[in-house]
MMTF fields as JSON, N, C-alpha, C and O atoms, coordinates in Angstrom:
{
  "mmtfVersion": "1.0.0",
  "mmtfProducer": "UNKNOWN",
  "numBonds": 495,
  "numAtoms": 496,
  "numGroups": 124,
  "numChains": 1,
  "numModels": 1,
  "chainsPerModel": [1],
  "groupsPerChain": [124],
  "chainIdList": ["A"],
  "bondAtomList": [4, 2, 8, 6, 12, 10, 16, 14, 20, 18, 24, 22, 28, 26, 32, 30, 36, 34, 40, 38, 44, 42, 48, 46, 52, 50, 56, 54, 60, 58, 64, 62, 68, 66, 72, 70, 76, 74, 80, 78, 84, 82, 88, 86, 92, 90, 96, 94, 100, 98, 104, 102, 108, 106, 112, 110, 116, 114, 120, 118, 124, 122, 128, 126, 132, 130, 136, 134, 140, 138, 144, 142, 148, 146, 152, 150, 156, 154, 160, 158, 164, 162, 168, 166, 172, 170, 176, 174, 180, 178, 184, 182, 188, 186, 192, 190, 196, 194, 200, 198, 204, 202, 208, 206, 212, 210, 216, 214, 220, 218, 224, 222, 228, 226, 232, 230, 236, 234, 240, 238, 244, 242, 248, 246, 252, 250, 256, 254, 260, 258, 264, 262, 268, 266, 272, 270, 276, 274, 280, 278, 284, 282, 288, 286, 292, 290, 296, 294, 300, 298, 304, 302, 308, 306, 312, 310, 316, 314, 320, 318, 324, 322, 328, 326, 332, 330, 336, 334, 340, 338, 344, 342, 348, 346, 352, 350, 356, 354, 360, 358, 364, 362, 368, 366, 372, 370, 376, 374, 380, 378, 384, 382, 388, 386, 392, 390, 396, 394, 400, 398, 404, 402, 408, 406, 412, 410, 416, 414, 420, 418, 424, 422, 428, 426, 432, 430, 436, 434, 440, 438, 444, 442, 448, 446, 452, 450, 456, 454, 460, 458, 464, 462, 468, 466, 472, 470, 476, 474, 480, 478, 484, 482, 488, 486, 492, 490],
  "bondOrderList": [1, 1, 1, 1, 1, 1, 1, 1, 1, 1, 1, 1, 1, 1, 1, 1, 1, 1, 1, 1, 1, 1, 1, 1, 1, 1, 1, 1, 1, 1, 1, 1, 1, 1, 1, 1, 1, 1, 1, 1, 1, 1, 1, 1, 1, 1, 1, 1, 1, 1, 1, 1, 1, 1, 1, 1, 1, 1, 1, 1, 1, 1, 1, 1, 1, 1, 1, 1, 1, 1, 1, 1, 1, 1, 1, 1, 1, 1, 1, 1, 1, 1, 1, 1, 1, 1, 1, 1, 1, 1, 1, 1, 1, 1, 1, 1, 1, 1, 1, 1, 1, 1, 1, 1, 1, 1, 1, 1, 1, 1, 1, 1, 1, 1, 1, 1, 1, 1, 1, 1, 1, 1, 1],
  "groupList": [{"groupName": "MET", "atomNameList": ["N", "CA", "C", "O"], "elementList": ["N", "C", "C", "O"], "formalChargeList": [0, 0, 0, 0], "bondAtomList": [1, 0, 2, 1, 3, 2], "bondOrderList": [1, 1, 2], "singleLetterCode": "M", "chemCompType": "L-PEPTIDE LINKING"}, {"groupName": "GLY", "atomNameList": ["N", "CA", "C", "O"], "elementList": ["N", "C", "C", "O"], "formalChargeList": [0, 0, 0, 0], "bondAtomList": [1, 0, 2, 1, 3, 2], "bondOrderList": [1, 1, 2], "singleLetterCode": "G", "chemCompType": "PEPTIDE LINKING"}, {"groupName": "ASN", "atomNameList": ["N", "CA", "C", "O"], "elementList": ["N", "C", "C", "O"], "formalChargeList": [0, 0, 0, 0], "bondAtomList": [1, 0, 2, 1, 3, 2], "bondOrderList": [1, 1, 2], "singleLetterCode": "N", "chemCompType": "L-PEPTIDE LINKING"}, {"groupName": "ARG", "atomNameList": ["N", "CA", "C", "O"], "elementList": ["N", "C", "C", "O"], "formalChargeList": [0, 0, 0, 0], "bondAtomList": [1, 0, 2, 1, 3, 2], "bondOrderList": [1, 1, 2], "singleLetterCode": "R", "chemCompType": "L-PEPTIDE LINKING"}, {"groupName": "VAL", "atomNameList": ["N", "CA", "C", "O"], "elementList": ["N", "C", "C", "O"], "formalChargeList": [0, 0, 0, 0], "bondAtomList": [1, 0, 2, 1, 3, 2], "bondOrderList": [1, 1, 2], "singleLetterCode": "V", "chemCompType": "L-PEPTIDE LINKING"}, {"groupName": "LEU", "atomNameList": ["N", "CA", "C", "O"], "elementList": ["N", "C", "C", "O"], "formalChargeList": [0, 0, 0, 0], "bondAtomList": [1, 0, 2, 1, 3, 2], "bondOrderList": [1, 1, 2], "singleLetterCode": "L", "chemCompType": "L-PEPTIDE LINKING"}, {"groupName": "PHE", "atomNameList": ["N", "CA", "C", "O"], "elementList": ["N", "C", "C", "O"], "formalChargeList": [0, 0, 0, 0], "bondAtomList": [1, 0, 2, 1, 3, 2], "bondOrderList": [1, 1, 2], "singleLetterCode": "F", "chemCompType": "L-PEPTIDE LINKING"}, {"groupName": "GLU", "atomNameList": ["N", "CA", "C", "O"], "elementList": ["N", "C", "C", "O"], "formalChargeList": [0, 0, 0, 0], "bondAtomList": [1, 0, 2, 1, 3, 2], "bondOrderList": [1, 1, 2], "singleLetterCode": "E", "chemCompType": "L-PEPTIDE LINKING"}, {"groupName": "ASP", "atomNameList": ["N", "CA", "C", "O"], "elementList": ["N", "C", "C", "O"], "formalChargeList": [0, 0, 0, 0], "bondAtomList": [1, 0, 2, 1, 3, 2], "bondOrderList": [1, 1, 2], "singleLetterCode": "D", "chemCompType": "L-PEPTIDE LINKING"}, {"groupName": "ILE", "atomNameList": ["N", "CA", "C", "O"], "elementList": ["N", "C", "C", "O"], "formalChargeList": [0, 0, 0, 0], "bondAtomList": [1, 0, 2, 1, 3, 2], "bondOrderList": [1, 1, 2], "singleLetterCode": "I", "chemCompType": "L-PEPTIDE LINKING"}, {"groupName": "PRO", "atomNameList": ["N", "CA", "C", "O"], "elementList": ["N", "C", "C", "O"], "formalChargeList": [0, 0, 0, 0], "bondAtomList": [1, 0, 2, 1, 3, 2], "bondOrderList": [1, 1, 2], "singleLetterCode": "P", "chemCompType": "L-PEPTIDE LINKING"}, {"groupName": "LYS", "atomNameList": ["N", "CA", "C", "O"], "elementList": ["N", "C", "C", "O"], "formalChargeList": [0, 0, 0, 0], "bondAtomList": [1, 0, 2, 1, 3, 2], "bondOrderList": [1, 1, 2], "singleLetterCode": "K", "chemCompType": "L-PEPTIDE LINKING"}, {"groupName": "ALA", "atomNameList": ["N", "CA", "C", "O"], "elementList": ["N", "C", "C", "O"], "formalChargeList": [0, 0, 0, 0], "bondAtomList": [1, 0, 2, 1, 3, 2], "bondOrderList": [1, 1, 2], "singleLetterCode": "A", "chemCompType": "L-PEPTIDE LINKING"}, {"groupName": "TYR", "atomNameList": ["N", "CA", "C", "O"], "elementList": ["N", "C", "C", "O"], "formalChargeList": [0, 0, 0, 0], "bondAtomList": [1, 0, 2, 1, 3, 2], "bondOrderList": [1, 1, 2], "singleLetterCode": "Y", "chemCompType": "L-PEPTIDE LINKING"}, {"groupName": "TRP", "atomNameList": ["N", "CA", "C", "O"], "elementList": ["N", "C", "C", "O"], "formalChargeList": [0, 0, 0, 0], "bondAtomList": [1, 0, 2, 1, 3, 2], "bondOrderList": [1, 1, 2], "singleLetterCode": "W", "chemCompType": "L-PEPTIDE LINKING"}, {"groupName": "THR", "atomNameList": ["N", "CA", "C", "O"], "elementList": ["N", "C", "C", "O"], "formalChargeList": [0, 0, 0, 0], "bondAtomList": [1, 0, 2, 1, 3, 2], "bondOrderList": [1, 1, 2], "singleLetterCode": "T", "chemCompType": "L-PEPTIDE LINKING"}, {"groupName": "HIS", "atomNameList": ["N", "CA", "C", "O"], "elementList": ["N", "C", "C", "O"], "formalChargeList": [0, 0, 0, 0], "bondAtomList": [1, 0, 2, 1, 3, 2], "bondOrderList": [1, 1, 2], "singleLetterCode": "H", "chemCompType": "L-PEPTIDE LINKING"}, {"groupName": "GLN", "atomNameList": ["N", "CA", "C", "O"], "elementList": ["N", "C", "C", "O"], "formalChargeList": [0, 0, 0, 0], "bondAtomList": [1, 0, 2, 1, 3, 2], "bondOrderList": [1, 1, 2], "singleLetterCode": "Q", "chemCompType": "L-PEPTIDE LINKING"}, {"groupName": "CYS", "atomNameList": ["N", "CA", "C", "O"], "elementList": ["N", "C", "C", "O"], "formalChargeList": [0, 0, 0, 0], "bondAtomList": [1, 0, 2, 1, 3, 2], "bondOrderList": [1, 1, 2], "singleLetterCode": "C", "chemCompType": "L-PEPTIDE LINKING"}, {"groupName": "SER", "atomNameList": ["N", "CA", "C", "O"], "elementList": ["N", "C", "C", "O"], "formalChargeList": [0, 0, 0, 0], "bondAtomList": [1, 0, 2, 1, 3, 2], "bondOrderList": [1, 1, 2], "singleLetterCode": "S", "chemCompType": "L-PEPTIDE LINKING"}],
  "groupTypeList": [0, 1, 2, 2, 3, 4, 5, 6, 4, 7, 1, 6, 2, 8, 9, 10, 1, 11, 9, 12, 8, 13, 5, 12, 3, 1, 14, 15, 4, 13, 2, 12, 10, 3, 10, 9, 5, 1, 16, 8, 15, 14, 17, 1, 8, 6, 3, 16, 1, 4, 6, 13, 12, 12, 4, 12, 10, 7, 8, 8, 10, 12, 8, 7, 6, 1, 8, 15, 10, 17, 6, 16, 11, 3, 2, 17, 8, 5, 8, 1, 13, 9, 18, 17, 9, 4, 15, 7, 12, 8, 4, 0, 12, 13, 1, 12, 0, 0, 12, 7, 7, 13, 1, 4, 15, 5, 12, 8, 6, 19, 13, 7, 8, 9, 12, 11, 19, 18, 9, 2, 14, 0, 3, 3],
  "groupIdList": [1, 2, 3, 4, 5, 6, 7, 8, 9, 10, 11, 12, 13, 14, 15, 16, 17, 18, 19, 20, 21, 22, 23, 24, 25, 26, 27, 28, 29, 30, 31, 32, 33, 34, 35, 36, 37, 38, 39, 40, 41, 42, 43, 44, 45, 46, 47, 48, 49, 50, 51, 52, 53, 54, 55, 56, 57, 58, 59, 60, 61, 62, 63, 64, 65, 66, 67, 68, 69, 70, 71, 72, 73, 74, 75, 76, 77, 78, 79, 80, 81, 82, 83, 84, 85, 86, 87, 88, 89, 90, 91, 92, 93, 94, 95, 96, 97, 98, 99, 100, 101, 102, 103, 104, 105, 106, 107, 108, 109, 110, 111, 112, 113, 114, 115, 116, 117, 118, 119, 120, 121, 122, 123, 124],
  "secStructList": [7, 7, 1, 7, 3, 3, 3, 3, 3, 6, 6, 6, 1, 7, 7, 7, 2, 2, 2, 2, 2, 2, 2, 2, 6, 6, 7, 3, 3, 3, 3, 3, 1, 1, 7, 7, 7, 7, 1, 3, 3, 3, 3, 7, 1, 7, 1, 1, 7, 1, 3, 3, 3, 3, 3, 7, 7, 6, 6, 1, 4, 4, 4, 6, 6, 7, 7, 2, 2, 2, 2, 2, 2, 2, 2, 2, 2, 6, 6, 7, 3, 3, 3, 3, 3, 3, 7, 2, 2, 2, 2, 2, 2, 2, 2, 2, 2, 2, 2, 2, 2, 2, 6, 7, 7, 4, 4, 4, 1, 7, 2, 2, 2, 2, 2, 2, 2, 2, 2, 2, 2, 2, 6, 7],
  "xCoordList": [108.703, 108.172, 106.709, 106.065, 106.201, 104.822, 103.845, 104.2, 102.628, 101.614, 100.799, 100.144, 100.824, 100.01, 100.576, 101.779, 99.668, 100.091, 99.227, 98.054, 99.83, 99.115, 99.118, 100.178, 97.935, 97.83, 97.57, 96.765, 98.273, 98.038, 97.54, 98.279, 96.291, 95.653, 95.65, 95.128, 96.244, 96.263, 94.851, 93.965, 94.644, 93.345, 92.316, 91.163, 92.721, 91.768, 92.296, 91.594, 93.518, 94.085, 95.464, 96.124, 95.877, 97.157, 98.312, 98.292, 99.308, 100.517, 101.629, 102.11, 102.048, 103.109, 104.355, 104.777, 104.942, 106.097, 107.256, 107.926, 107.507, 108.631, 108.44, 109.391, 107.224, 106.945, 107.106, 107.753, 106.526, 106.624, 108.084, 108.486, 108.872, 110.285, 111.045, 111.786, 110.87, 111.587, 111.141, 111.975, 109.844, 109.364, 109.907, 110.251, 109.985, 110.524, 111.997, 112.478, 112.706, 114.128, 114.315, 115.447, 113.213, 113.312, 113.43, 113.696, 113.236, 113.285, 111.953, 110.951, 111.939, 110.712, 110.349, 111.196, 109.085, 108.618, 107.601, 106.663, 107.799, 106.896, 106.109, 106.557, 104.933, 104.096, 103.65, 103.253, 103.711, 103.397, 102.813, 102.961, 102.14, 101.578, 102.603, 102.267, 103.853, 104.918, 106.203, 106.29, 107.201, 108.456, 109.055, 109.038, 109.586, 110.174, 111.554, 111.966, 112.258, 113.643, 113.768, 112.974, 114.774, 115.04, 116.238, 116.79, 116.632, 117.716, 117.249, 118.066, 115.945, 115.325, 114.013, 113.259, 113.731, 112.47, 111.84, 112.539, 110.505, 109.781, 108.369, 107.92, 107.686, 106.276, 105.468, 105.858, 104.324, 103.469, 102.013, 101.642, 101.186, 99.742, 99.419, 100.087, 98.39, 97.96, 97.389, 96.518, 97.882, 97.306, 97.103, 95.994, 98.172, 98.179, 98.76, 98.649, 99.364, 100.002, 100.644, 100.459, 101.398, 102.023, 103.528, 104.189, 104.067, 105.508, 105.844, 105.229, 106.817, 107.249, 108.747, 109.495, 109.173, 110.602, 110.858, 110.098, 111.933, 112.363, 113.597, 114.556, 113.551, 114.648, 115.241, 114.535, 116.531, 117.231, 117.378, 117.426, 117.45, 117.791, 119.195, 120.013, 119.46, 120.753, 121.933, 123.031, 121.735, 122.843, 122.979, 123.802, 122.176, 122.215, 123.336, 123.538, 124.062, 125.119, 124.627, 125.41, 123.342, 122.803, 122.855, 122.813, 122.947, 123.014, 124.474, 124.82, 125.304, 126.738, 127.078, 128.141, 126.217, 126.502, 125.735, 125.802, 125.001, 124.288, 123.077, 122.746, 122.414, 121.264, 119.95, 119.009, 119.853, 118.579, 117.841, 116.665, 118.465, 117.704, 117.142, 116.009, 117.927, 117.458, 116.326, 115.373, 116.414, 115.342, 114.022, 112.973, 114.077, 112.852, 112.26, 111.059, 113.078, 112.591, 111.993, 110.89, 112.715, 112.231, 110.947, 110.041, 110.859, 109.655, 108.447, 107.347, 108.616, 107.518, 107.135, 105.949, 108.133, 107.871, 107.151, 106.375, 107.405, 106.799, 105.487, 105.016, 104.905, 103.619, 103.681, 102.708, 104.838, 104.977, 104.302, 104.48, 103.533, 102.89, 103.687, 104.175, 103.817, 104.535, 103.634, 102.474, 104.175, 103.438, 103.548, 104.609, 102.451, 102.408, 101.522, 100.5, 101.925, 101.1, 100.34, 100.924, 99.05, 98.181, 97.738, 97.272, 97.878, 97.525, 96.023, 95.321, 95.557, 94.156, 93.84, 92.737, 94.798, 94.598, 94.414, 93.59, 95.188, 95.028, 93.624, 92.981, 93.164, 91.831, 90.758, 89.843, 90.871, 89.853, 89.9, 88.856, 91.08, 91.181, 90.51, 89.793, 90.747, 90.087, 88.571, 87.81, 88.138, 86.702, 86.069, 84.97, 86.741, 86.205, 86.084, 85.1, 87.094, 87.058, 85.88, 85.162, 85.692, 84.607, 83.243, 82.288, 83.141, 81.872, 81.461, 80.298, 82.431, 82.127, 81.698, 80.757, 82.388, 82.06, 80.641, 79.941, 80.218, 78.895, 77.823, 76.678, 78.177, 77.191, 76.658, 75.48, 77.519, 77.126, 78.101, 79.057, 77.858, 78.782, 79.486, 78.979, 80.657, 81.394, 80.631, 80.85, 79.739, 78.942, 78.064, 77.587, 77.853, 77.037, 77.769, 77.154, 79.092, 79.888, 80.758, 81.21, 80.983, 81.894, 83.331, 83.581, 84.255, 85.673, 85.999, 86.756, 85.425, 85.66, 85.205, 85.914, 84.038, 83.55, 84.482, 84.78, 84.935, 85.83, 87.161, 87.716, 87.681, 88.958, 88.871, 89.785, 87.786, 87.611, 87.599, 88.25, 86.864, 86.798, 88.17, 88.569, 88.879, 90.215, 91.151, 91.901, 91.123, 91.981, 91.725, 92.668, 90.473, 90.139, 90.554, 91.022, 90.388, 90.679, 92.16, 92.644, 92.913, 94.311, 95.271, 96.433, 94.854, 95.812, 96.294, 97.251, 95.679, 96.149, 96.535, 96.954],
  "yCoordList": [27.887, 27.917, 27.512, 27.524, 27.157, 26.727, 27.842, 29.021, 27.465, 28.438, 28.945, 29.981, 28.248, 28.661, 29.911, 30.024, 30.859, 32.157, 32.606, 32.249, 33.384, 34.099, 35.56, 36.148, 36.14, 37.499, 38.506, 38.277, 39.613, 40.757, 41.858, 42.314, 42.288, 43.223, 44.625, 44.85, 45.569, 46.96, 47.465, 47.259, 48.12, 48.705, 47.705, 48.067, 46.437, 45.431, 44.702, 44.592, 44.204, 43.579, 44.154, 44.698, 44.023, 44.59, 43.875, 42.654, 44.631, 44.071, 44.267, 45.385, 43.179, 43.327, 43.968, 43.605, 44.927, 45.66, 44.78, 45.055, 43.723, 42.843, 42.188, 42.084, 41.749, 41.117, 42.138, 41.859, 43.304, 44.354, 44.731, 44.934, 44.826, 45.188, 44.139, 44.481, 42.878, 41.821, 41.762, 41.617, 41.871, 41.818, 42.997, 42.839, 44.169, 45.346, 45.152, 45.748, 44.334, 44.065, 42.918, 42.567, 42.336, 41.258, 39.866, 38.907, 39.741, 38.438, 37.727, 38.361, 36.422, 35.637, 35.367, 34.947, 35.608, 35.345, 34.211, 34.241, 33.22, 32.07, 32.113, 32.688, 31.499, 31.322, 29.868, 29.34, 29.213, 27.777, 27.392, 28.12, 26.231, 25.742, 25.029, 24.585, 24.919, 24.269, 25.07, 25.872, 24.877, 25.624, 25.392, 24.279, 26.481, 26.432, 27.093, 27.646, 27.025, 27.475, 28.819, 29.148, 29.587, 30.852, 31.538, 31.08, 32.635, 33.433, 34.196, 34.618, 34.375, 34.936, 34.197, 34.015, 33.773, 33.08, 33.724, 34.258, 33.666, 34.229, 33.653, 33.004, 33.908, 33.557, 34.847, 35.855, 34.79, 35.965, 35.579, 34.473, 36.503, 36.268, 35.084, 34.851, 34.348, 33.193, 33.651, 34.519, 33.066, 33.202, 31.781, 31.249, 31.176, 29.759, 28.96, 27.735, 29.648, 29.136, 30.315, 31.456, 30.068, 31.169, 31.266, 32.157, 30.361, 30.346, 31.079, 30.847, 31.957, 32.762, 32.59, 32.387, 32.673, 32.639, 33.547, 33.548, 34.317, 35.165, 34.522, 34.177, 34.367, 33.751, 34.791, 35.388, 34.989, 35.986, 35.511, 34.308, 36.45, 36.065, 35.448, 35.722, 34.616, 33.932, 34.888, 34.55, 36.076, 37.016, 37.986, 38.9, 37.787, 38.657, 38.206, 37.006, 39.149, 38.77, 37.906, 37.163, 38.002, 37.186, 35.692, 34.854, 35.36, 33.949, 33.511, 32.85, 33.883, 33.616, 32.134, 31.79, 31.246, 29.81, 29.081, 27.855, 29.826, 29.215, 28.383, 27.402, 28.78, 28.019, 28.294, 27.514, 29.372, 29.805, 28.714, 28.493, 28.005, 26.981, 25.891, 25.445, 25.466, 24.43, 24.952, 24.222, 26.207, 26.781, 26.791, 26.441, 27.188, 27.201, 25.796, 25.615, 24.819, 23.445, 22.916, 22.37, 23.076, 22.558, 23.273, 22.634, 24.572, 25.284, 24.841, 24.759, 24.557, 24.007, 22.63, 22.32, 21.797, 20.465, 20.552, 19.663, 21.616, 21.809, 22.593, 23.106, 22.685, 23.342, 24.849, 25.454, 25.453, 26.896, 27.608, 27.231, 28.63, 29.457, 30.751, 31.3, 31.227, 32.468, 33.662, 33.706, 34.62, 35.837, 36.84, 37.006, 37.49, 38.467, 39.628, 39.437, 40.838, 42.023, 42.348, 42.429, 42.53, 42.878, 44.322, 44.69, 45.129, 46.541, 46.742, 45.859, 47.908, 48.256, 48.248, 47.874, 48.658, 48.638, 47.206, 46.959, 46.256, 44.842, 44.35, 43.658, 44.722, 44.302, 44.866, 44.149, 46.144, 46.755, 46.202, 46.068, 45.882, 45.263, 43.893, 43.535, 43.136, 41.838, 42.036, 41.311, 43.024, 43.284, 43.647, 43.183, 44.472, 44.852, 43.64, 43.495, 42.766, 41.556, 40.658, 40.141, 40.481, 39.619, 40.259, 39.559, 41.575, 42.268, 42.075, 41.803, 42.22, 42.033, 40.594, 40.357, 39.645, 38.226, 37.903, 37.11, 38.527, 38.223, 39.233, 39.115, 40.217, 41.18, 42.107, 42.465, 42.505, 43.428, 44.614, 44.615, 45.606, 46.736, 46.698, 46.124, 47.317, 47.353, 48.092, 47.851, 48.989, 49.729, 48.799, 49.175, 47.574, 46.607, 45.991, 45.291, 46.248, 45.576, 46.564, 47.569, 46.258, 47.088, 46.658, 45.56, 47.537, 47.188, 45.943, 45.079, 45.857, 44.691, 43.405, 42.4, 43.418, 42.228, 41.844, 40.667, 42.845, 42.576, 42.041, 41.105, 42.629, 42.186, 40.751, 39.961, 40.399, 39.014, 38.041, 36.996, 38.387, 37.545, 37.434, 36.36, 38.543, 38.58, 37.642, 36.893, 37.668, 36.798, 35.342, 34.577, 34.955, 33.562, 33.175, 32.059, 34.079, 33.767, 33.783, 32.92, 34.751, 34.937, 34.055, 33.938, 33.45, 32.739, 31.433, 30.854, 30.948, 29.686, 29.896, 28.954],
  "zCoordList": [119.567, 120.918, 120.889, 119.84, 122.044, 122.127, 121.795, 121.816, 121.493, 121.116, 122.296, 122.185, 123.41, 124.547, 125.187, 125.422, 125.466, 125.986, 127.154, 127.261, 128.01, 129.057, 128.626, 128.411, 128.5, 127.988, 129.105, 130.007, 129.012, 129.873, 128.945, 128.073, 129.125, 128.207, 128.802, 129.894, 128.064, 128.516, 128.75, 127.921, 129.866, 130.163, 130.657, 130.892, 130.821, 131.294, 132.517, 133.523, 132.446, 133.635, 133.917, 133.032, 135.151, 135.565, 134.881, 134.728, 134.474, 133.886, 134.903, 135.086, 135.576, 136.57, 135.964, 134.866, 136.688, 136.188, 135.786, 134.791, 136.544, 136.242, 134.872, 134.097, 134.575, 133.275, 132.156, 131.146, 132.33, 131.303, 131.055, 129.909, 132.116, 131.967, 131.165, 130.243, 131.505, 130.767, 129.308, 128.414, 129.058, 127.674, 126.87, 125.699, 127.484, 126.795, 126.43, 125.467, 127.181, 126.918, 125.917, 125.584, 125.438, 124.451, 125.043, 124.319, 126.345, 126.988, 126.793, 126.462, 126.996, 126.996, 128.449, 129.236, 128.805, 130.162, 130.106, 129.31, 130.954, 131.045, 132.348, 133.34, 132.329, 133.516, 133.52, 132.482, 134.68, 134.741, 136.09, 137.072, 136.133, 137.387, 138.277, 139.375, 137.804, 138.566, 138.382, 137.453, 139.24, 139.072, 137.677, 137.151, 137.094, 135.761, 135.798, 136.818, 134.667, 134.601, 133.893, 133.011, 134.293, 133.624, 134.239, 135.24, 133.633, 134.175, 135.404, 136.223, 135.537, 136.736, 136.932, 135.975, 138.138, 138.437, 139.67, 140.532, 139.74, 140.874, 140.906, 139.962, 142.017, 142.129, 142.112, 142.701, 141.419, 141.292, 141.269, 141.663, 140.801, 140.739, 139.836, 138.829, 140.214, 139.426, 138.081, 138.025, 137.027, 135.68, 135.168, 135.213, 134.684, 134.314, 135.481, 135.522, 136.403, 137.604, 138.3, 137.875, 139.366, 140.1, 139.848, 140.382, 139.046, 138.808, 137.513, 136.472, 137.596, 136.451, 136.256, 137.213, 134.995, 134.673, 133.482, 132.513, 133.562, 132.454, 131.828, 132.519, 130.493, 129.751, 128.803, 127.99, 128.924, 128.112, 126.669, 126.413, 125.726, 124.352, 124.337, 125.215, 123.333, 123.257, 123.157, 123.601, 122.585, 122.437, 123.618, 123.579, 124.66, 125.835, 126.777, 126.963, 127.37, 128.313, 129.484, 130.077, 129.814, 130.907, 130.576, 131.478, 129.291, 128.878, 128.701, 127.721, 129.644, 129.522, 129.436, 128.92, 129.921, 129.884, 128.786, 128.698, 127.943, 126.826, 127.223, 126.558, 128.316, 128.822, 128.108, 128.252, 127.347, 126.776, 126.013, 126.299, 125.044, 124.311, 125.233, 125.046, 126.221, 127.15, 128.023, 128.297, 128.465, 129.274, 128.482, 129.023, 127.212, 126.4, 126.298, 126.498, 125.993, 125.829, 127.132, 127.134, 128.231, 129.52, 129.957, 130.492, 129.738, 130.154, 129.348, 129.895, 128.076, 127.279, 127.805, 127.924, 128.122, 128.679, 130.021, 130.37, 130.769, 132.09, 132.023, 133.038, 130.838, 130.631, 130.868, 131.317, 130.56, 130.682, 129.523, 128.365, 129.835, 128.828, 128.678, 129.666, 127.467, 127.203, 127.542, 127.134, 128.287, 128.633, 127.486, 126.884, 127.203, 126.118, 126.541, 127.201, 126.154, 126.41, 125.135, 124.055, 125.268, 124.143, 124.336, 125.415, 123.312, 123.427, 123.224, 122.732, 123.61, 123.397, 121.897, 121.498, 121.07, 119.612, 119.104, 118.223, 119.663, 119.294, 119.637, 118.848, 120.832, 121.279, 120.353, 119.949, 120.02, 119.174, 117.747, 117.108, 117.242, 115.907, 115.922, 114.988, 116.98, 117.132, 117.216, 116.575, 118.009, 118.148, 116.823, 116.519, 116.022, 114.709, 113.798, 113.074, 113.838, 113.017, 113.425, 112.569, 114.725, 115.204, 114.946, 114.608, 115.101, 114.845, 113.388, 113.089, 112.488, 111.069, 110.787, 110.029, 111.395, 111.188, 111.649, 111.019, 112.762, 113.318, 112.93, 113.366, 112.124, 111.645, 112.721, 112.703, 113.666, 114.72, 114.691, 113.915, 115.527, 115.623, 116.974, 117.938, 117.026, 118.291, 119.382, 120.569, 118.984, 119.964, 120.795, 121.866, 120.289, 121.019, 122.213, 123.018, 122.337, 123.361, 124.119, 123.571, 125.388, 126.186, 125.897, 125.401, 126.215, 126.057, 126.885, 126.442, 128.088, 128.958, 128.273, 128.325, 127.633, 126.926, 125.775, 125.569, 125.036, 123.903, 124.416, 123.84, 125.497, 126.054, 126.563, 126.328, 127.258, 127.735, 126.565, 126.605, 125.538, 124.349, 123.691, 123.242, 123.638, 123.04, 123.793, 123.167, 125.112, 125.907, 125.562, 125.366, 125.485, 125.181, 123.762, 123.536, 122.815, 121.411, 121.117, 120.384, 121.671, 121.302, 122.099, 121.709, 123.161, 124.02, 123.431, 123.948, 122.382, 121.782, 120.352, 119.681]
}
């Protein structure tokens, strides 16, 4: 799958319930600036675009017609970014790594600053 991601960071930005629910079930959720394909599609808040699609795993009963591989390929072709939830622990681990690299301490930065930096660094 493509490397481009839309990140929802715990404690920093809202994680829409529908996205969290699908990700918890093992589905892949895409976000794009144009309509995309999936077993469920909807429009939501702008991130990379307003179009969202949830794609079931190949072994899920929702993929009864075997569309999953084609949905993944087409969504990548349509500039779909994969949605991912990043935990507060992920953000702080990233912050510690960057603090060490730049010779500063995490106390020098707010959680919001670290989370913003994390979004920019981890999305590709």
